[in-house]
VMD Tcl script that builds the backbone (N, CA, C; Angstrom):
set m [mol new atoms 435]
animate dup $m
set s [atomselect $m all]
$s set {name element resname resid chain x y z} {
  {N N UNK 1 A 24.536 -25.250 66.413}
  {CA C UNK 1 A 24.490 -23.844 65.698}
  {C C UNK 1 A 22.603 -23.460 65.687}
  {N N UNK 2 A 22.302 -22.299 66.062}
  {CA C UNK 2 A 20.652 -22.286 65.832}
  {C C UNK 2 A 20.455 -21.845 64.589}
  {N N UNK 3 A 19.455 -22.307 64.062}
  {CA C UNK 3 A 18.960 -22.007 62.797}
  {C C UNK 3 A 17.896 -20.893 62.943}
  {N N UNK 4 A 17.830 -20.217 61.865}
  {CA C UNK 4 A 16.627 -19.092 62.215}
  {C C UNK 4 A 16.102 -18.887 60.696}
  {N N UNK 5 A 15.084 -18.399 60.796}
  {CA C UNK 5 A 14.237 -17.818 59.536}
  {C C UNK 5 A 13.889 -16.404 59.631}
  {N N UNK 6 A 14.115 -15.726 58.479}
  {CA C UNK 6 A 14.106 -14.404 58.569}
  {C C UNK 6 A 13.692 -13.992 57.425}
  {N N UNK 7 A 13.029 -12.565 57.196}
  {CA C UNK 7 A 12.705 -12.077 55.617}
  {C C UNK 7 A 14.088 -11.759 54.987}
  {N N UNK 8 A 13.964 -11.859 53.509}
  {CA C UNK 8 A 14.788 -11.401 52.933}
  {C C UNK 8 A 15.379 -10.206 52.676}
  {N N UNK 9 A 16.480 -9.822 52.745}
  {CA C UNK 9 A 16.841 -8.290 52.331}
  {C C UNK 9 A 17.474 -8.254 51.156}
  {N N UNK 10 A 17.938 -7.045 50.703}
  {CA C UNK 10 A 18.432 -6.739 49.434}
  {C C UNK 10 A 19.768 -7.401 49.438}
  {N N UNK 11 A 20.463 -7.355 50.576}
  {CA C UNK 11 A 21.957 -8.067 50.559}
  {C C UNK 11 A 21.756 -9.449 50.251}
  {N N UNK 12 A 20.664 -9.990 50.164}
  {CA C UNK 12 A 20.695 -11.713 50.170}
  {C C UNK 12 A 21.107 -11.823 48.605}
  {N N UNK 13 A 20.469 -10.871 47.572}
  {CA C UNK 13 A 20.455 -11.106 46.107}
  {C C UNK 13 A 21.197 -12.177 45.756}
  {N N UNK 14 A 22.684 -12.073 45.865}
  {CA C UNK 14 A 23.412 -12.983 45.139}
  {C C UNK 14 A 23.362 -14.148 45.520}
  {N N UNK 15 A 22.939 -14.294 46.810}
  {CA C UNK 15 A 23.059 -15.857 47.685}
  {C C UNK 15 A 21.597 -16.538 46.950}
  {N N UNK 16 A 20.587 -15.557 46.914}
  {CA C UNK 16 A 19.381 -16.129 46.334}
  {C C UNK 16 A 19.299 -16.792 44.639}
  {N N UNK 17 A 19.780 -15.668 44.059}
  {CA C UNK 17 A 19.813 -15.883 42.998}
  {C C UNK 17 A 20.580 -17.179 42.484}
  {N N UNK 18 A 21.912 -17.480 43.479}
  {CA C UNK 18 A 22.632 -18.647 43.121}
  {C C UNK 18 A 21.725 -20.107 43.435}
  {N N UNK 19 A 20.866 -19.987 44.332}
  {CA C UNK 19 A 20.176 -20.963 44.995}
  {C C UNK 19 A 19.064 -21.161 43.963}
  {N N UNK 20 A 18.368 -20.284 43.461}
  {CA C UNK 20 A 17.328 -20.324 42.297}
  {C C UNK 20 A 17.842 -20.821 41.146}
  {N N UNK 21 A 18.841 -20.558 40.540}
  {CA C UNK 21 A 19.550 -21.415 39.446}
  {C C UNK 21 A 19.611 -22.964 39.642}
  {N N UNK 22 A 20.214 -23.380 40.855}
  {CA C UNK 22 A 20.443 -24.589 41.365}
  {C C UNK 22 A 18.888 -25.063 41.482}
  {N N UNK 23 A 17.924 -24.527 41.807}
  {CA C UNK 23 A 16.748 -25.012 42.280}
  {C C UNK 23 A 15.921 -25.222 40.719}
  {N N UNK 24 A 15.894 -24.448 40.046}
  {CA C UNK 24 A 15.189 -24.261 39.190}
  {C C UNK 24 A 15.887 -25.081 37.917}
  {N N UNK 25 A 17.299 -25.376 38.032}
  {CA C UNK 25 A 17.788 -26.471 36.974}
  {C C UNK 25 A 17.664 -28.049 37.604}
  {N N UNK 26 A 16.929 -27.879 38.578}
  {CA C UNK 26 A 16.967 -29.388 39.127}
  {C C UNK 26 A 15.573 -30.168 38.936}
  {N N UNK 27 A 15.445 -31.483 38.959}
  {CA C UNK 27 A 14.112 -32.108 38.707}
  {C C UNK 27 A 12.961 -31.762 39.468}
  {N N UNK 28 A 13.288 -31.009 40.371}
  {CA C UNK 28 A 12.107 -30.545 41.389}
  {C C UNK 28 A 11.226 -29.233 40.567}
  {N N UNK 29 A 11.699 -29.031 39.832}
  {CA C UNK 29 A 10.876 -27.915 39.024}
  {C C UNK 29 A 10.839 -28.191 37.335}
  {N N UNK 30 A 9.546 -27.603 37.149}
  {CA C UNK 30 A 9.371 -28.167 35.797}
  {C C UNK 30 A 9.735 -27.183 34.792}
  {N N UNK 31 A 9.935 -25.956 35.443}
  {CA C UNK 31 A 10.353 -24.892 34.147}
  {C C UNK 31 A 11.717 -24.423 34.635}
  {N N UNK 32 A 12.440 -24.133 33.533}
  {CA C UNK 32 A 14.209 -23.440 33.989}
  {C C UNK 32 A 14.070 -22.155 34.721}
  {N N UNK 33 A 12.948 -21.333 34.567}
  {CA C UNK 33 A 13.334 -19.853 35.007}
  {C C UNK 33 A 14.446 -19.227 33.858}
  {N N UNK 34 A 14.343 -18.056 34.171}
  {CA C UNK 34 A 15.428 -16.988 33.435}
  {C C UNK 34 A 16.202 -16.299 34.616}
  {N N UNK 35 A 17.181 -15.797 34.452}
  {CA C UNK 35 A 17.864 -14.437 35.064}
  {C C UNK 35 A 16.855 -13.444 35.308}
  {N N UNK 36 A 16.116 -13.061 34.483}
  {CA C UNK 36 A 15.045 -12.007 34.508}
  {C C UNK 36 A 14.126 -12.332 35.478}
  {N N UNK 37 A 13.657 -13.437 35.360}
  {CA C UNK 37 A 12.539 -14.225 36.158}
  {C C UNK 37 A 12.806 -14.281 37.700}
  {N N UNK 38 A 14.266 -14.651 37.815}
  {CA C UNK 38 A 14.728 -15.060 39.184}
  {C C UNK 38 A 15.004 -13.542 39.774}
  {N N UNK 39 A 15.486 -12.526 39.123}
  {CA C UNK 39 A 15.817 -11.223 39.391}
  {C C UNK 39 A 14.270 -10.214 39.675}
  {N N UNK 40 A 13.566 -10.418 38.971}
  {CA C UNK 40 A 12.125 -10.010 39.217}
  {C C UNK 40 A 11.712 -10.533 40.522}
  {N N UNK 41 A 11.560 -12.008 40.683}
  {CA C UNK 41 A 11.053 -12.526 41.806}
  {C C UNK 41 A 11.560 -12.480 42.953}
  {N N UNK 42 A 13.183 -12.029 42.933}
  {CA C UNK 42 A 13.668 -11.540 44.320}
  {C C UNK 42 A 13.519 -10.282 44.654}
  {N N UNK 43 A 13.474 -9.495 43.395}
  {CA C UNK 43 A 13.016 -7.821 43.930}
  {C C UNK 43 A 11.788 -7.624 44.318}
  {N N UNK 44 A 10.918 -8.551 44.192}
  {CA C UNK 44 A 9.443 -8.316 44.711}
  {C C UNK 44 A 9.517 -9.039 46.061}
  {N N UNK 45 A 10.293 -9.638 46.270}
  {CA C UNK 45 A 10.370 -10.300 47.714}
  {C C UNK 45 A 10.835 -9.068 48.784}
  {N N UNK 46 A 11.593 -7.997 48.120}
  {CA C UNK 46 A 12.213 -7.226 49.384}
  {C C UNK 46 A 11.700 -5.771 49.093}
  {N N UNK 47 A 10.707 -5.669 48.023}
  {CA C UNK 47 A 10.199 -4.353 47.797}
  {C C UNK 47 A 8.864 -4.430 48.551}
  {N N UNK 48 A 8.003 -3.391 48.486}
  {CA C UNK 48 A 6.642 -3.545 49.089}
  {C C UNK 48 A 5.274 -4.048 48.340}
  {N N UNK 49 A 5.737 -5.053 47.786}
  {CA C UNK 49 A 4.739 -5.800 46.951}
  {C C UNK 49 A 3.889 -6.619 48.103}
  {N N UNK 50 A 2.623 -6.561 47.969}
  {CA C UNK 50 A 1.758 -6.942 49.180}
  {C C UNK 50 A 1.486 -8.538 48.912}
  {N N UNK 51 A 1.824 -8.839 47.666}
  {CA C UNK 51 A 1.887 -10.600 47.441}
  {C C UNK 51 A 2.793 -11.482 47.530}
  {N N UNK 52 A 4.035 -10.968 47.544}
  {CA C UNK 52 A 5.040 -12.008 47.677}
  {C C UNK 52 A 6.020 -11.768 48.867}
  {N N UNK 53 A 6.509 -12.715 49.824}
  {CA C UNK 53 A 7.217 -12.741 50.502}
  {C C UNK 53 A 8.675 -13.494 50.672}
  {N N UNK 54 A 9.843 -13.151 50.538}
  {CA C UNK 54 A 10.732 -14.166 50.794}
  {C C UNK 54 A 11.376 -14.444 52.163}
  {N N UNK 55 A 11.992 -15.427 52.221}
  {CA C UNK 55 A 12.359 -15.878 53.546}
  {C C UNK 55 A 14.017 -16.670 53.523}
  {N N UNK 56 A 14.605 -16.362 54.456}
  {CA C UNK 56 A 16.075 -16.928 54.387}
  {C C UNK 56 A 16.510 -17.897 55.691}
  {N N UNK 57 A 16.964 -19.016 55.299}
  {CA C UNK 57 A 17.044 -19.906 56.422}
  {C C UNK 57 A 18.410 -20.005 56.498}
  {N N UNK 58 A 19.050 -19.699 57.892}
  {CA C UNK 58 A 20.639 -19.633 57.825}
  {C C UNK 58 A 20.735 -19.957 59.399}
  {N N UNK 59 A 22.131 -20.270 59.840}
  {CA C UNK 59 A 22.582 -20.306 60.902}
  {C C UNK 59 A 23.820 -19.249 61.458}
  {N N UNK 60 A 24.374 -19.414 62.276}
  {CA C UNK 60 A 25.468 -18.348 62.443}
  {C C UNK 60 A 26.612 -18.365 61.469}
  {N N UNK 61 A 26.535 -18.996 60.638}
  {CA C UNK 61 A 27.879 -19.127 59.554}
  {C C UNK 61 A 27.398 -19.038 58.196}
  {N N UNK 62 A 26.113 -19.454 58.010}
  {CA C UNK 62 A 25.792 -19.774 56.345}
  {C C UNK 62 A 24.431 -20.062 56.258}
  {N N UNK 63 A 24.155 -19.253 54.733}
  {CA C UNK 63 A 22.625 -19.269 54.554}
  {C C UNK 63 A 22.355 -20.548 53.921}
  {N N UNK 64 A 21.379 -21.514 54.358}
  {CA C UNK 64 A 20.901 -22.897 54.380}
  {C C UNK 64 A 19.829 -22.783 53.203}
  {N N UNK 65 A 18.901 -22.055 52.880}
  {CA C UNK 65 A 18.231 -21.945 51.903}
  {C C UNK 65 A 17.291 -20.680 51.696}
  {N N UNK 66 A 16.186 -20.986 50.884}
  {CA C UNK 66 A 15.307 -19.749 51.031}
  {C C UNK 66 A 13.853 -20.378 50.792}
  {N N UNK 67 A 13.049 -19.510 50.607}
  {CA C UNK 67 A 11.449 -19.844 50.466}
  {C C UNK 67 A 10.872 -18.592 49.813}
  {N N UNK 68 A 9.886 -18.838 49.177}
  {CA C UNK 68 A 9.080 -17.316 48.486}
  {C C UNK 68 A 7.710 -18.119 48.701}
  {N N UNK 69 A 6.804 -17.054 49.322}
  {CA C UNK 69 A 5.198 -17.485 49.402}
  {C C UNK 69 A 4.605 -16.216 49.013}
  {N N UNK 70 A 3.480 -16.639 48.160}
  {CA C UNK 70 A 2.546 -15.738 47.546}
  {C C UNK 70 A 1.282 -15.609 48.377}
  {N N UNK 71 A 0.611 -14.620 48.308}
  {CA C UNK 71 A -0.897 -14.348 49.011}
  {C C UNK 71 A -1.680 -14.257 48.013}
  {N N UNK 72 A -2.851 -14.808 48.215}
  {CA C UNK 72 A -3.805 -14.757 47.340}
  {C C UNK 72 A -5.639 -15.027 48.336}
  {N N UNK 73 A -6.346 -15.355 47.260}
  {CA C UNK 73 A -7.744 -15.907 47.815}
  {C C UNK 73 A -8.215 -17.146 47.563}
  {N N UNK 74 A -8.694 -17.739 48.019}
  {CA C UNK 74 A -9.354 -19.078 47.534}
  {C C UNK 74 A -10.582 -19.378 47.632}
  {N N UNK 75 A -11.618 -18.708 46.531}
  {CA C UNK 75 A -13.001 -18.924 46.591}
  {C C UNK 75 A -13.227 -20.523 46.703}
  {N N UNK 76 A -12.654 -21.558 46.491}
  {CA C UNK 76 A -12.998 -22.803 46.719}
  {C C UNK 76 A -12.885 -23.145 48.111}
  {N N UNK 77 A -12.008 -22.610 48.780}
  {CA C UNK 77 A -12.025 -22.604 50.209}
  {C C UNK 77 A -12.497 -21.548 50.975}
  {N N UNK 78 A -12.907 -20.368 50.504}
  {CA C UNK 78 A -13.459 -19.370 51.334}
  {C C UNK 78 A -12.697 -18.351 52.351}
  {N N UNK 79 A -11.131 -18.570 52.175}
  {CA C UNK 79 A -10.224 -17.974 52.936}
  {C C UNK 79 A -9.114 -17.465 52.085}
  {N N UNK 80 A -8.025 -16.824 52.943}
  {CA C UNK 80 A -6.716 -16.316 52.317}
  {C C UNK 80 A -6.132 -17.686 51.922}
  {N N UNK 81 A -5.121 -17.675 51.028}
  {CA C UNK 81 A -4.715 -18.717 50.379}
  {C C UNK 81 A -2.902 -18.235 50.400}
  {N N UNK 82 A -2.064 -19.416 51.032}
  {CA C UNK 82 A -0.768 -19.118 50.789}
  {C C UNK 82 A -0.273 -19.986 50.326}
  {N N UNK 83 A 0.653 -19.480 48.917}
  {CA C UNK 83 A 0.930 -20.770 48.243}
  {C C UNK 83 A 2.582 -20.604 48.530}
  {N N UNK 84 A 3.095 -21.917 48.398}
  {CA C UNK 84 A 4.554 -21.920 49.000}
  {C C UNK 84 A 4.998 -22.042 47.563}
  {N N UNK 85 A 5.543 -21.006 47.058}
  {CA C UNK 85 A 6.191 -21.093 45.417}
  {C C UNK 85 A 7.256 -21.863 45.717}
  {N N UNK 86 A 8.535 -21.420 46.244}
  {CA C UNK 86 A 9.708 -22.151 46.139}
  {C C UNK 86 A 10.235 -22.258 47.589}
  {N N UNK 87 A 10.767 -23.545 47.506}
  {CA C UNK 87 A 11.181 -24.183 49.084}
  {C C UNK 87 A 12.383 -24.773 48.731}
  {N N UNK 88 A 13.488 -24.217 48.862}
  {CA C UNK 88 A 14.891 -24.896 48.611}
  {C C UNK 88 A 15.869 -24.785 49.537}
  {N N UNK 89 A 16.627 -25.989 49.867}
  {CA C UNK 89 A 17.640 -26.055 50.925}
  {C C UNK 89 A 18.389 -26.849 50.343}
  {N N UNK 90 A 19.935 -26.060 50.769}
  {CA C UNK 90 A 21.221 -26.565 50.244}
  {C C UNK 90 A 21.301 -28.147 50.611}
  {N N UNK 91 A 22.039 -28.815 49.810}
  {CA C UNK 91 A 21.999 -30.090 49.949}
  {C C UNK 91 A 22.637 -30.452 51.327}
  {N N UNK 92 A 23.632 -29.878 51.706}
  {CA C UNK 92 A 23.989 -30.168 53.217}
  {C C UNK 92 A 23.307 -29.771 54.608}
  {N N UNK 93 A 22.027 -29.255 54.297}
  {CA C UNK 93 A 21.248 -29.028 55.124}
  {C C UNK 93 A 19.655 -29.749 54.928}
  {N N UNK 94 A 19.664 -30.389 54.130}
  {CA C UNK 94 A 18.657 -31.457 54.034}
  {C C UNK 94 A 18.366 -32.395 55.039}
  {N N UNK 95 A 17.233 -32.506 55.569}
  {CA C UNK 95 A 16.921 -33.728 56.685}
  {C C UNK 95 A 17.416 -33.319 57.900}
  {N N UNK 96 A 17.348 -31.843 58.280}
  {CA C UNK 96 A 17.706 -31.450 59.507}
  {C C UNK 96 A 16.537 -30.624 60.252}
  {N N UNK 97 A 15.324 -31.020 59.486}
  {CA C UNK 97 A 14.021 -30.157 60.160}
  {C C UNK 97 A 13.960 -28.659 59.833}
  {N N UNK 98 A 14.399 -28.155 58.898}
  {CA C UNK 98 A 14.605 -26.985 58.553}
  {C C UNK 98 A 13.023 -26.790 57.557}
  {N N UNK 99 A 12.890 -27.644 56.777}
  {CA C UNK 99 A 11.470 -27.417 56.066}
  {C C UNK 99 A 10.488 -27.548 57.071}
  {N N UNK 100 A 10.544 -28.323 57.742}
  {CA C UNK 100 A 9.488 -28.499 58.817}
  {C C UNK 100 A 9.369 -27.218 60.016}
  {N N UNK 101 A 10.347 -26.929 60.185}
  {CA C UNK 101 A 10.451 -25.709 60.894}
  {C C UNK 101 A 9.804 -24.455 60.064}
  {N N UNK 102 A 10.161 -24.281 58.758}
  {CA C UNK 102 A 9.315 -23.016 58.014}
  {C C UNK 102 A 7.964 -23.549 57.752}
  {N N UNK 103 A 7.267 -24.657 57.575}
  {CA C UNK 103 A 5.982 -25.047 57.893}
  {C C UNK 103 A 5.509 -24.504 59.010}
  {N N UNK 104 A 6.034 -24.871 59.814}
  {CA C UNK 104 A 5.621 -24.610 61.396}
  {C C UNK 104 A 5.325 -22.979 61.566}
  {N N UNK 105 A 6.608 -21.971 61.399}
  {CA C UNK 105 A 6.521 -20.975 60.930}
  {C C UNK 105 A 5.316 -20.082 60.034}
  {N N UNK 106 A 5.571 -20.826 59.041}
  {CA C UNK 106 A 4.317 -19.868 58.039}
  {C C UNK 106 A 2.869 -20.152 58.331}
  {N N UNK 107 A 2.595 -21.283 58.896}
  {CA C UNK 107 A 1.471 -22.040 59.507}
  {C C UNK 107 A 1.004 -20.801 60.558}
  {N N UNK 108 A 2.036 -20.785 61.423}
  {CA C UNK 108 A 1.907 -20.002 62.884}
  {C C UNK 108 A 1.488 -18.321 62.100}
  {N N UNK 109 A 2.384 -18.184 61.155}
  {CA C UNK 109 A 2.359 -16.340 60.834}
  {C C UNK 109 A 0.708 -16.198 60.134}
  {N N UNK 110 A 0.255 -17.361 59.459}
  {CA C UNK 110 A -1.110 -17.194 58.582}
  {C C UNK 110 A -2.021 -18.440 59.176}
  {N N UNK 111 A -2.454 -18.055 60.564}
  {CA C UNK 111 A -3.289 -19.193 60.928}
  {C C UNK 111 A -4.694 -19.732 60.593}
  {N N UNK 112 A -5.331 -18.743 59.869}
  {CA C UNK 112 A -6.122 -18.818 58.993}
  {C C UNK 112 A -6.422 -19.037 57.662}
  {N N UNK 113 A -5.251 -19.623 57.109}
  {CA C UNK 113 A -5.379 -19.563 55.690}
  {C C UNK 113 A -5.305 -21.215 55.172}
  {N N UNK 114 A -5.465 -21.336 53.820}
  {CA C UNK 114 A -5.376 -22.409 53.337}
  {C C UNK 114 A -3.923 -22.377 52.851}
  {N N UNK 115 A -3.149 -23.480 52.667}
  {CA C UNK 115 A -1.879 -23.533 52.248}
  {C C UNK 115 A -1.710 -24.543 51.260}
  {N N UNK 116 A -1.090 -24.004 50.138}
  {CA C UNK 116 A -0.882 -24.724 48.786}
  {C C UNK 116 A 0.278 -24.682 48.129}
  {N N UNK 117 A 0.892 -25.691 47.473}
  {CA C UNK 117 A 1.973 -26.064 47.108}
  {C C UNK 117 A 2.190 -26.940 45.683}
  {N N UNK 118 A 3.050 -26.935 44.797}
  {CA C UNK 118 A 3.001 -27.781 43.794}
  {C C UNK 118 A 4.060 -28.421 44.080}
  {N N UNK 119 A 4.526 -29.814 43.455}
  {CA C UNK 119 A 5.676 -30.820 43.437}
  {C C UNK 119 A 5.719 -31.501 42.503}
  {N N UNK 120 A 6.552 -31.939 42.173}
  {CA C UNK 120 A 7.054 -32.973 41.017}
  {C C UNK 120 A 6.961 -34.177 41.494}
  {N N UNK 121 A 6.262 -35.455 40.905}
  {CA C UNK 121 A 5.879 -36.414 41.540}
  {C C UNK 121 A 7.358 -37.280 41.829}
  {N N UNK 122 A 8.348 -36.989 40.972}
  {CA C UNK 122 A 9.521 -37.414 41.164}
  {C C UNK 122 A 10.333 -36.932 42.466}
  {N N UNK 123 A 9.805 -35.963 42.814}
  {CA C UNK 123 A 10.466 -35.296 44.135}
  {C C UNK 123 A 9.975 -35.912 45.432}
  {N N UNK 124 A 10.351 -37.359 45.550}
  {CA C UNK 124 A 9.838 -38.004 46.802}
  {C C UNK 124 A 10.165 -37.553 48.185}
  {N N UNK 125 A 11.308 -37.135 48.345}
  {CA C UNK 125 A 11.676 -36.720 49.721}
  {C C UNK 125 A 10.683 -35.432 50.077}
  {N N UNK 126 A 10.633 -34.664 49.016}
  {CA C UNK 126 A 9.839 -33.449 49.249}
  {C C UNK 126 A 8.742 -33.974 49.511}
  {N N UNK 127 A 7.893 -34.454 48.858}
  {CA C UNK 127 A 6.400 -35.062 49.241}
  {C C UNK 127 A 6.073 -35.809 50.551}
  {N N UNK 128 A 7.464 -36.263 50.641}
  {CA C UNK 128 A 7.173 -37.129 52.132}
  {C C UNK 128 A 7.341 -36.226 53.173}
  {N N UNK 129 A 8.010 -34.792 53.309}
  {CA C UNK 129 A 7.733 -33.878 54.144}
  {C C UNK 129 A 6.665 -32.919 54.042}
  {N N UNK 130 A 6.049 -33.033 52.885}
  {CA C UNK 130 A 4.645 -31.999 52.692}
  {C C UNK 130 A 3.508 -33.150 53.507}
  {N N UNK 131 A 3.872 -34.166 53.141}
  {CA C UNK 131 A 2.670 -35.312 53.685}
  {C C UNK 131 A 2.658 -35.314 55.572}
  {N N UNK 132 A 4.144 -35.051 55.622}
  {CA C UNK 132 A 4.311 -35.187 57.229}
  {C C UNK 132 A 3.736 -33.921 57.733}
  {N N UNK 133 A 4.055 -32.686 56.988}
  {CA C UNK 133 A 3.370 -31.579 57.537}
  {C C UNK 133 A 2.055 -31.276 57.252}
  {N N UNK 134 A 1.159 -31.917 56.943}
  {CA C UNK 134 A -0.095 -32.105 56.919}
  {C C UNK 134 A -0.514 -31.784 55.693}
  {N N UNK 135 A -0.077 -31.687 54.777}
  {CA C UNK 135 A -0.638 -31.658 53.092}
  {C C UNK 135 A -0.913 -33.036 52.416}
  {N N UNK 136 A -2.016 -32.548 51.647}
  {CA C UNK 136 A -2.516 -34.092 51.052}
  {C C UNK 136 A -2.394 -33.648 49.696}
  {N N UNK 137 A -2.683 -34.543 48.688}
  {CA C UNK 137 A -2.525 -34.382 46.932}
  {C C UNK 137 A -4.021 -33.967 46.878}
  {N N UNK 138 A -4.045 -33.293 45.861}
  {CA C UNK 138 A -5.246 -32.648 45.166}
  {C C UNK 138 A -5.314 -33.214 43.930}
  {N N UNK 139 A -6.575 -33.887 43.401}
  {CA C UNK 139 A -6.370 -34.432 42.002}
  {C C UNK 139 A -6.799 -33.244 40.711}
  {N N UNK 140 A -6.164 -32.552 40.956}
  {CA C UNK 140 A -6.317 -31.173 39.938}
  {C C UNK 140 A -5.470 -31.436 38.715}
  {N N UNK 141 A -5.849 -30.609 37.464}
  {CA C UNK 141 A -4.984 -30.763 36.385}
  {C C UNK 141 A -4.886 -28.972 36.238}
  {N N UNK 142 A -3.626 -28.589 36.651}
  {CA C UNK 142 A -3.557 -27.079 36.549}
  {C C UNK 142 A -3.047 -26.613 35.005}
  {N N UNK 143 A -3.434 -25.369 34.608}
  {CA C UNK 143 A -3.614 -25.084 33.496}
  {C C UNK 143 A -2.829 -23.773 33.561}
  {N N UNK 144 A -2.165 -23.385 32.627}
  {CA C UNK 144 A -1.684 -21.540 31.977}
  {C C UNK 144 A -1.580 -21.286 31.058}
  {N N UNK 145 A -1.748 -20.056 30.557}
  {CA C UNK 145 A -1.898 -19.598 29.359}
  {C C UNK 145 A -0.626 -18.650 29.523}
}
mol reanalyze $m
mol bondsrecalc $m
mol representation Tube
mol addrep $m
């Protein structure tokens, strides 16, 4: 079957919300989120928000996963920045090259940008993929208020 990457649509909300619940309850994410946050994130992926985009990974018969990317500017690197906020694949589709295909897709779509993402140290499989796709670890302490 052919795998495709497409923009999220309003019809994807139930499927994405289910995947977000699974993703945010896993050790891959530090916070648990909430239904309100998940719904708000999804809605901004499909409205005219210029800062957030949502993508669906699918084949002819099933949604395989999703990704959300946020756009900003990095004064540290002097160029536009694409943050990979969420990248989730259902268990049955992991290890099939879909994550790599997404990184190829997004870096082709935004060729002159810096790409950033966060990962939990315990998520070794994801970190292996990220390094394979050219990401390196930055020695930062991230803070929030």
